[in-house]
N, C-alpha and C positions, 0 to 999 in steps of 0.2 A: 377444559370445556371444549366440546366439539363444535365445529362450525355448523349452525343450523342452515337448512336449505329452505329458502322461501320461494314461492312460485314466481315472484317478480320483485325487483328492487326498483323504485322510481329513480330514474337517472336525474342527476343534478345538472341543469343548464345544458342539455344536449342541443347542439345546433341542428338545424334541419338537415344539413349535409351529413352530419354525423349519424343522425337517425336513419336516413336513407341508406348510408353505407352499411350500418349494422344489419338492416333488414336484407340487403342484397347478399351480404356474405353468409348470413344464416341460411338463405335459400340455396347457396352453393354447397352447403354441407359443413360438417364439423371440422373437416381437414384444414379449413382456413383459420381457425382460432389458434391462440397460443396454448391454451389448456383445455382439456375436456374433463368434466367431473366424472369420477368413477365411484364415488360414495359420498356419505354425509360430510366427510372431511378429507377426502383423498381426490387427487387430480393427476391426470396424465399430461405431461408436457409433450407438445407436438414438435415436429421438425422445425417449425418456425421459431422455436426458442433456442436453437443451437447457438453456442457462444462464439465470441470473436477471438478470445485468447485460445480456446480449445473447442472445436465444433462437437466434441463428444460430451461436453457438459453444457449446462444452461448458461445463456446470457442472463444475468441476474435481473435485468430490467423488468421483463414481464412478471417475474415472481414478486417483485416489490409491489406492483399493481394488484396482483392476486391477494396479497396479504392485506392491502387496504380493503378490498372487497370482503374478505373474511371478517374483518373488524366491523365493517358497516352492516353485514348480515347479522352478526352477533348483537350489535347495538340495536338494530331495528327490532330484533326478536325480544330484547329485554325492555326497550324504552320506546315503543312505537309512537307514543303520544308526547314524548318529551325528548326529542332528539337533539343531541349535542353535535357540534361540528369539529372535524379534525383540523387542528391548527399546527401540530408539529408531528413529524414522522422521523424517527431515528432508527436506522437499520444498522445492525452489526452483521457483517458477512463472515461467517465462521469457516466456510469452506465451499468447495464446489458442489453442485447438485447435478445428478444425472439427467439426461433427457429421457425421463421415465416417470414413474409414479412417485408423487410426493404427498406428504401428509401435513395438514395444517391444524394447529391447536390454538385456541384463543382463551385468555384468562384476564380477568379484571384485577389489576394490581392495586388500584386506588379508586374505589367507588366514591361517587359524590353526586350531589344534586345538580351542581353547576359545572363541575370539573371532574373528569375521569382520566386515569392512566390505564391503558389497555395494552396487553402484550400479545403478539401473535408469533408463533414459531413454525417455520417450515422445515420438515425433516425428510430424509430419504433413508430407508432401511434402518430406521431407529437413530440416525445421526443427524443432529440439528445442523442446518446449513445457513439459515438466516433467522435472526430474531428482530422483530419490530416492536418498538415501544412508541405508542401514539398518545399524545395528549388531545383530549376532546374537551372543548369549551362551549359553554352556553352562548348562543348568539344573542346580540342585543342591537338596538337601533342606534347606529353611529354614522348614518349617512351624511349628516350635516358637517361632520369633521373628517370624513374620509379623504385620503389623498396620500401621495408619496412623492418624495424628491428624486426617486430613482428614475433615470432617463428611460424613455420609451425606445424600443427597437424599431427599425424600419419594418414595414409589414411584410408578410411572406411573399407577396407579389413583387416586392422591391428587391428581393434577395435571389441571387441566381441559383438554379438547381445544381446539386453536386451529388456524385455517385460515391457513397461511403464504401462500396465494395472494392473501390480502387485501393483501399488500405486494409480493410477488414474482411475476413470470411464469416461464414455462419448464417443460419436461417434468419435470426433476428435482424441482423444488419440488412440482409436482402429485403426484408419486409418493410423497412423504413423508407419513407420519402423524406429527403433531406434537402434543404436549401442553406447555403453557407457563404459567409463572407469572412475572410481572414485578414488581419492587419499585420500579424507577425506570428512566428511559431508559438503556439500556446495561447493565442489571443484571437478571439473572433466572435461572430454572431451566427447562431444556427436556429433554423426553424425545422421541426420534424413532426411527422404524423405517420399513421399506419392505417392500412386498409384491413388489418386483421382485428377481429374482436378479441378481447382479453380471454373470454370464456365462452365455449361453444354452447349454444341453445340456452343462454342465461344472460339476461341484461345486467350490465354493470354501470356504475355511476361514472360521470365524467371525471370525477376526481381519481377514481381507480385507474381509468384509462390514461389519464394525464400522467400520473405517477409511474405507470408502466412504461413510459417513454423517457423519464428524467435521467436514468442512469447512463443514457447515451452521451451525456455531456462530456464524460471523460475521454471519449475517443474521437470527437469531431474536430477538435483544434489541437492536434498533437504538437508537443514540443520537439520530439525526436521520432525517428523511424521505429515503430513498434516491433519491427523485425530484428532490431539491434538492442532495444531496451524494453523490458516489460515494466508496466506501471499500473497494475490492477488496483482498484480501490478496495479497501477493507471495511469501509462503512459508507453510509450516505445519510445525510440529515437534511430534511426539508423543513423550513419555517414558512408558513403561509399567513398573510394578512387579509387575503380574500380568497374565495373559492374560484378555481379556474373555470372558464367557459370555452366551448368550441373544441375543435379537434387538433388545432396546432399547438405545439409546445415550443416556446421561444426560450433561448438560452444565450445570455450575454456572459461569455465564459473566459476565465483566465486560468491557465495551468502554470503552477510553480513547482520547481524541483529544488530541494535543498542539497547540501554538499555531502550528506551522510545517508543517502538512500531513502529519504522521506519526501513526499510530495503532497500537493494540495490542488484540487480542481474546485474553483469557486465560480458559481454562476448566479446571476439574477434571473429568476424564472418569470416568463411572460406568457400571457395568452394574447389573442389579437387585440384585446382592449387595453393592454398595458401590463406593468409589473404586477405579479401576484405574490412574490416571496423570493426566497433564496434557497440554494442547495450547495452543500459542501461535501466533498469526497476526499477522505484521507487515502493517500497512495503509498504503496511500497514500490520503490523504484529500483530495478535490478537489471544490470546488463545481462543480456541473454547469450551473446556471442562469447566464446572462451577467450579470455584476455591473454595475449601472449606474454611469456616471461621476458621481461626487459632487464638486461644487464648492461650497464654502461661503464665507461672508464671513470676513474675517480674524478670527482668534481671539487675543485678548491673552494667552492661556496658552501659546501656542506657544513663545515665547522661553524661558519657564521650563522647559517640557518638554525643550527642547534642552539647556539648562544641566545638568539632571540626568543626561541620557545622556552628555553631553560629559565630565562629571566622572568618571564610571565609566570611560570610554574613556581619558581622560588618565592616570588612575591605572594602568590596565592597561598603558599604553605608557610608563610611567615609565622613564627612561633611554634612550628611543629618540626622537631629534629628530623632532617631528611637529607638525602643526596639525590641529585638529578644527574643521571649518567647517560652519556651518548654511547650506545652499544651497537652491536651489529656491524655489518660490513662498511657502512658509510662513516663509521668512527675510525677507520684504519686508513691512514694516508697511503695512497698508491694502490689501493685494492679496488678492483672492479666490483660493482654492486648494483642491486636494484635501487633506483633513485627514490628510496623511501627511508626516512630516518627511523631508527629504533631508539626509543627513549625509555629508560627505567627510572621511575621515582621510587626510591628505596626508603622505607621507614620501619621502625620497630613494630612488632605485631600489635602492641597495645595502642599504637597511634594510627592504625589502618582506618578505623571508622572516621576519625577526625580528618585525616588526609583525604579520604574519599569525598567527604562533604565539601572540603575546600576546593578540590578539583572540579566538582560539579558546579560550585559557585563561580568558578572561573570559566564555565561554559563547556567543560568536558562532559560527555554523556556516558554514563557507566553502562558497560555491556555484560558484566559478570566475569567469572574467571575463565570461561570458555574451556573448561575441563582441566585447567592447570591450577593445582592447589598452591596458594601463596602468591597468586598473581591476579590482579584485577585489570581488565582491559577497558579502554575508553575510545569513543569516537572523539576526534578533535572538533573544536568549534568552528574551524575554517578549513579551507582546502589547501592552502599553501603555508609552509612547505608540507608536502605529503609526509605523513608520519604515523607510526604506531606508538602509542603511549600506554605504558603499563604502570600500575601501582604495585610494587613488590614488597614482600616481607623480607627484612634483612636476614641474611644467613641461609636462605633457602637454596636448594640446588639450582633452581632456575636462575637466580641472581649470580651465583658462583660460576655457573656455566657461561653466562654472557661476559662476565668480567674476565674469566680465564681465556676465552677466545680472543678478546681484545688485547690482553696482555701478551699472549704468545705471538700473535700475528704482528704486533707492533715491533717486537724485537727479533722476529725470525722472518726475514725477507723471503727466504727460500720457500717456507711454508705459505707465506702470504701469496707468492706468485703461483704456487701450485694450486692453492685454493681458488684463486681468481680464474685460472685456466679451466678448472673443472666447472665452475659456475658459468663461464662464457660458453663452453662446449655444450652444456645442458640446455642453456637458453636458446642456442642456435638450432637445436633439434626441432624439426617440424612437429607441431601438435603437442609440444611439451606442456604439461599441466603442473600446477603448483605442488600437488601432493607428490608426484613423481620427482619433481625437481628437488624437494626437500629430502626425500628418501635416498636419492642417488648421490647426494653430496655428503651422506653420512660417513662414508669411509674416510674421506679426506679430513672431515671434521674430527673424527676419532684420532687421526694422526696428530692433529693440532692439539687436541685436549690431552693426549698422552704426554705432552711436554709441560703440563700444568701439575698442580698439586692435588688434583681430583683423584679419588681412589678408583680401583678397578670396578668396584660395585657401582660407584657413581657414574663411571663411563658407560657401563652397561645400561643403567637407567636412562641416560641421555640417548643412547643408541635406540632403545625401544621406543622412546618418545618421538624421535625424529623419523624412525622407520618401523612402525608397529608390525609390519608384515615380514620383517627380516627373520 
């Protein structure tokens, strides 16, 4: 269903200041808006939409407001005399969108007299970038019991102005007026508003404008320098218990990072009258700077670290025939190594499903085989000790390779020292990356494995795996 174009949508709860601002900007021309309509369901993003992570793509915030506008237009066209209210907005951000023309499609997924579920999709060049699912509920008179225990924020006048362009680039961030108080990294209060209308020459509701500012939450009280760690959100979900009023968006925000690359930005949403709802954003947390290859001298604590992890794994696998093996360089006394344990949990092929479930029950997060048949990788449930943990099928070349390296280097100190010297030399080279590191230690590893019972064909398979470009 295309988005209908109506001559005017009555705005919900526009403040007088907001109405005056909209009129002033319209007189200045369409260049001041975030979007310009180019057709019945197409819109052109202006320079004011350019993003914070990448100025060549859209900051997703205005697009989220535009999708609300599209749903409201569709709803007004279908049910002008029986309008429901939006109470939940759940966005999945499938990818970036260009600062260019986008298309919006609306469909009703669950029609109803008092409740509807409506979906709006924004696409560019035929590729969906954002999908919104909105629940619309019939309003009723509950004023006598209205209220919330959520604490109120200090008013915008009580919060100091702050320049978000000190951290973030992009046209959208430039367009936002921000006031901020921080209590610690990832925790603080923000008020924001914008002088830009959401859509040129077309009135939009206060809700659409409000939602068009909400995604800013993730970047206003950062835990870490965004130049060193990227933490974009992959979704955004808003729950409302009342409709917002006025032009200010208030955010009482907490940013949390987990140990395995996941994060969460949680905010209580406010207008100047108090709390209106909540918003949550799931984050993918990724260091952006290339991490140096770290090779350190052998650490006598590594065996004890392994024993603690192995005890937990063996308890989790109780009743499943298994071996928990310390492999890799940290398993070889006297060998310089990256300070990360490598641990293989070895089971028969028929026991892999049961073992996988048992490891997940112990808190390990399954990552798939990462391209290696017979080996399932896991994220550990905690940070220390640093470790790579794999569930391996007994008898596979991957397992035999790991055990052979450990066996040869344990009994051959000359090969152990030669291997350690190569590892340290590679790690000390400026700009060394992990792929080059693995490829360039292949030759010395082949010398090690030549002392094992692996066949020539198996040695070649291992060489190709470690250095596919050789």
